[in-house]
C-alpha positions in Angstrom: -33.8 -5.8 33.4 -33.2 -6.0 37.2 -29.7 -5.9 38.7 -28.5 -8.1 41.3 -28.6 -5.1 43.7 -32.2 -4.5 42.8 -33.1 -8.2 43.5 -31.0 -8.0 47.0 -33.0 -5.0 48.0 -36.3 -6.7 47.2 -35.4 -9.6 49.3 -33.9 -7.9 52.3 -37.0 -8.4 54.3 -36.3 -11.9 54.3 -32.8 -11.5 55.5 -34.1 -9.3 58.4 -36.7 -11.7 59.4 -34.1 -14.5 59.8 -31.8 -12.3 61.5 -34.1 -12.1 64.6 -33.8 -16.0 64.8 -29.9 -16.0 65.1 -29.6 -13.0 67.6 -27.7 -13.8 70.6 -25.8 -11.8 73.2 -22.7 -10.5 71.9 -23.8 -10.9 68.5 -24.8 -7.7 66.5 -28.1 -8.0 64.4 -26.3 -5.7 61.8 -23.6 -8.1 61.5 -26.4 -11.1 61.1 -28.1 -8.9 58.5 -24.6 -8.4 56.6 -23.8 -12.2 56.8 -27.5 -13.0 55.6 -27.0 -10.4 52.9 -24.2 -12.1 51.7 -25.9 -15.7 51.5 -28.9 -13.9 49.7 -26.3 -12.4 47.1 -24.8 -16.1 46.6 -28.2 -17.4 46.3 -29.0 -15.0 43.6 -25.9 -15.8 41.7 -26.4 -19.5 41.7 -30.4 -19.2 41.2 -31.8 -20.8 38.1 -35.2 -19.6 37.5 -35.9 -22.3 34.9 -36.0 -25.0 37.7 -39.5 -23.7 39.0 -38.6 -22.5 42.5 -39.1 -19.1 43.8 -36.0 -17.0 44.6 -37.1 -16.7 48.4 -37.4 -20.3 48.7 -34.1 -21.1 47.2 -32.4 -18.3 49.0 -33.9 -19.1 52.5 -31.3 -21.9 53.2 -28.4 -19.9 51.9 -29.3 -17.0 54.2 -29.6 -19.6 57.2 -26.4 -21.1 56.4 -24.4 -18.0 56.3 -25.8 -16.7 59.5 -25.4 -19.7 61.4 -22.0 -20.0 60.2 -21.3 -16.5 61.4 -22.9 -17.2 65.0 -20.7 -20.3 65.2 -17.5 -18.7 64.2 -18.1 -15.9 66.6 -19.1 -18.0 69.6 -15.8 -19.7 69.2 -13.8 -16.3 69.1 -15.6 -14.9 72.1 -14.8 -18.0 74.3 -11.1 -16.4 74.0 -12.0 -12.8 74.3 -11.9 -10.8 77.6 -15.6 -10.0 78.7 -15.1 -6.4 78.1 -14.5 -7.0 74.3 -17.6 -9.5 74.2 -19.9 -7.2 76.1 -18.7 -3.8 75.0 -21.9 -1.5 75.4 -22.6 0.1 72.2 -24.3 3.6 72.4 -27.8 2.1 71.6 -30.1 1.6 74.5 -30.7 -1.9 73.8 -26.8 -2.9 74.1 -27.0 -1.4 77.5 -30.1 -3.2 78.5 -28.4 -6.4 77.3 -25.1 -5.7 79.4 -27.4 -5.0 82.5 -29.2 -8.1 81.9 -26.1 -10.2 81.6 -24.2 -8.5 84.3 -27.2 -9.2 86.6 -26.3 -12.9 87.1 -23.4 -11.7 89.1 -23.4 -10.7 92.7 -22.1 -7.2 93.9 -18.3 -8.2 94.5 -18.2 -9.9 91.0 -19.8 -6.9 89.2 -17.2 -4.7 91.1 -14.3 -6.6 90.1 -15.6 -7.1 86.3 -15.9 -3.3 86.2 -12.5 -2.5 87.8 -10.6 -4.9 85.7 -12.3 -4.5 82.2 -13.8 -1.2 82.1 -11.4 0.9 84.3 -8.3 -1.2 83.1 -7.0 -1.6 86.8 -4.6 -4.5 87.6 -5.2 -7.0 90.2 -3.2 -5.5 92.6 -4.9 -2.1 92.2 -8.3 -3.7 92.4 -7.1 -5.4 95.7 -6.2 -2.1 97.3 -9.3 -0.3 96.1 -11.7 -3.0 97.6 -9.5 -3.8 100.5 -9.1 -7.6 99.7 -6.1 -9.7 98.6 -5.2 -10.3 95.1 -5.9 -14.1 95.4 -9.6 -12.9 96.1 -9.6 -10.8 93.2 -8.3 -13.5 91.0 -11.2 -15.7 92.3 -14.0 -13.3 92.0 -12.8 -12.6 88.4 -12.8 -16.4 87.6 -16.0 -17.1 89.1 -17.5 -14.0 87.4 -16.2 -15.2 83.8 -17.5 -18.6 84.4 -21.0 -17.1 85.2 -21.0 -14.7 82.3 -20.3 -17.7 79.9 -22.9 -19.7 81.4 -25.5 -16.7 81.0 -24.4 -16.2 77.5 -25.0 -19.5 76.6 -28.6 -19.7 77.9 
């Protein structure tokens, strides 16, 4: 007799396939697979083979539901996080490319301000001194950059 773990392992391909559809900037595919696996597990527990429906057909909406709920929950949380936490580059080259793509929507000054504030942990006054601009200009550049990054993330 097959255990739940065996059935989950046999159907992980479906979870991986669906994870590509829900992948967004700032959302790890590994996290999507994990959430999808939870949905698959829930479907296996509730599955009734006497109904005449294949397990993969029954599990599909459960997996989608868990992944889409995770994406919505993560997007809401990302609206309140600083940019450095949302787009914190992981050591994987894919993540670094993703950060470069997202940051490409900013002009040179905005990139410099964001890097100083969120990567080098500098205060607005320190950034102003380093870039030879006023603190008001730093705050304005930061605000515009964050708006642009949010717009780029939603595309």
